[in-house]
N, C-alpha and C positions, 0 to 999 in steps of 0.2 A: 504494500500500500504506500502511496506517495504522501509524504508529510505535507502539512499545510504550508510550511515555510518554503518547500520546494515548489509547490504550485504557485505561490506568490512570486517566487523568483523567476519561474518560467513565464508567467504572465507578464512580468515586468520586461523580460528580454524580448518577447514577442511584440509588446507595445512599443518599445524603443525602436526595434527594427522596422515596424510598420510606419512609425512616425518619421523615421529617417528616409524611407522610400517616398513618402508623401512630400517631404521637404525637398528631396532631390528632384522629384517630378516638377514641383512648382518652380524651382530654380531653372530647370531646363526650359520650361514654358516661358518664363520671364526673359531669359537670355535669347531665345530664338524669336521672340516678338511675333510679328505678323506671319512669319514663315510657318509657325506651328499654330493651327487653327482648330480648336476643338469642335466647332460647329460645321466644319467641312466647307465653309464658304471660300470662294476664290478671291476675296478682296472686295472692295467697294469702289465706286466710280471716282472717289476722291484720290485714290492711289493709282489711277490709270495714267500712264505716261503720255506725253505729248505725241510720241510716235504712234502709239496704239490709237489715240484719238484721231490722228490724221488718217490712219488706215481705215478706221470705222467710217469717217466722213467720205473717204474715197469710195468705199464699197456702197454706201448709201447713194452717193452721186451716180455711181455706175448703174445701180438699179433704176434710178430715175431716168438716166439716158436710155436704158433698155426699154423701160415702159413707154417713153416718148417714141422710140424707134418702132416698137411693136405695134403701137396704135396707128402708125403711119401706113401700115399694110405693105411696106416695102419688103421684098423677099430677104430673109435673113441668110447670109452666107458668111464668108470670111471677110469682114470689113471692119473698119474703125468706127467706133461710135463717138469718140471724142477724148478729152483729157479731163481728169478729175483729181484735183489736189496733187498734181505731179505724177499721176498714173495714167498711162494710155489705156483706154478701154477698148477691147477688141473681141469680136466674135470668133470662135474657133469650132471646128468639127470635133465630135467625140466619137471615135478616137480621132486624134489629129491626123491631117493629111498634108500633102506638100503645098496646097494652096494657103494653108494657115501661115506658112513661113515665107510666102511670096511678099516681096517688098511692096507691091501695089495694094496688098490687103492689110498692110501694117499702117498704123497711124503715122502720119508724116512727122509729128513731133518725136515719136519714138525712133523712126528710121533715121532722122537727122541728128539724134542724140540730145535734143532739147529736154526730153524726159528719159529716164533710164528704167523706170518701174512700169510694170503693166499689170492689168487685170484682164483675165480671159474669161469670157462668159460663153455658155452654150446657147443653143437656139431657144431654150426655155428661160434664159436669164439667170441660170444657176452658175455660181462661180466654179470654174474649172481649175484655175490656178491664179495665184497672186505672186508675181515675180519681182523680187528686189535683189539686185546683184550683191548688195552688202550682206544679205542673209544667206546667200548660196555658198 
């Protein structure tokens, strides 16, 4: 039979170990800050970088160009829709074919080097690819 003093001693050891684990976990959470998120959220809009905001604006603009183009009843092929926030917006085939890479089907601002980023959309206006040389 275990003596009462031994039970108290074991209880005290378990309590100290449990408390140490909790304190260590809290220290890790505090040191890692926003990187460690108990709720599983990916951050809030106040922490969105200017670069991400520009990409979001470019994608919104690209979809507006697509909607304007689609409502004009012009046949959708491999053509340039325009430029949005430094991104050339271009239609491409899925899967891509040689006409997608043809200079006459590329936005002149991209072909001339005035913009180096582009957004490719398919015939339904869905994003196929966002290309940024700095990210490749």
